[in-house]
SESE-301687 format. One record per residue (C-alpha): x negated, y, z; residue in one letter. Coordinates in pm, whole numbers, plus 50000, padded with zeros to 5 digits. Example, Ala and Ser with C-alpha at 12.3 -4.5 7.8 and 13.67 -1.06 7.14 Angstrom:
BEGIN
487704955050780A486334989450714S
# end
This chain:
BEGIN
497995003748121M501564993848038D502434968948309I501744967348681Y501434934648869N500524937849237P498924903449233N496374914248973K493624938949045Q494024971548856V491104986848673D490275016248901A489215039848625E492305033148412N494585034848714W493255068148833L493395082348479A497185077548478L499515105148593D500845098348944E504415097248813G503485070448561I501825049748834R505015051449040I507115041948736E504915011748659L505234999249018V508955007249017H509454987248696D507744957048852F509944958149163H513134965448968S512694932248790N512634913249120L515784901649292D515464925349586L518304938149796E517024973749796L518715005849693T517195026149412E515865051249667D514265023349868A512575009249557I511245044149474R509845048349826L508405013149823H506775020349486S505265052549616S503675034349910I502255008349670H500725036749468V499165052349778I497475019249865V496365012849505E494995048349486N493025044049808Q491675010949686L490725025149344A489015055149508M487195033149759G488615052150057V486705043350373D487605008750506L490315001450245I488264978150019P486874960050324E490314956050482T491724944450150F488994918150112A489404906750473K493174901850444L492974882950116T490184860750257R492544853550548Q495184840950306G497404870350215L498204875149849S497154907749690R500794919349699H501154910450068E497924928950141T499304960149974I502374957050197H500294952450511A498184983450450I501245002150322G503094994550645A500405012250845I500525042250614I504335043050629S504335041451007E501895070551031D503855091550778I507075084550970F505485096251296E504525129351132V508005133350982M509685126751318K507485153151477G505845128351713N502475139351583T501425171151407K499275156151136E497975124050988F494975111151186S492325093850973P490705081551296K493915064751412K494485050451063Y490975035751064R491525019751407R494735003451284K493004990450972L490194975851183E492734957151400K494804944751108L494534907551034T496654884250824A497784866451140K498884899151306R500644910550988W502564877850953L503654880851318K504754917151264G502024930151495Q500224955751285Y
# end
């Protein structure tokens, strides 16, 4: 795999065979070619979140494939769907980093995924 495009499904086996650093670089390269007003650090963080979502999707982590399918059926592009799921992950990581919670809660994550819809995402209510 030489190129990453978030709007095209990755081959799970090939994706997971790549080193994590290479996955992040591929996603970074895609976003660096866009006209985004993000700092280099922000693009790196954004790329890392993309990789987390792609990894979960490729591994078939509980509820991720179903949530992905639901959001795309509801009209989100594949890239937007990655952002929607990534936003939930980011929020949960931030809560741990701020010390508001001691550890990541898979149960809480699952509840948020179950509530997530394209309509809620587009309204900023995830």
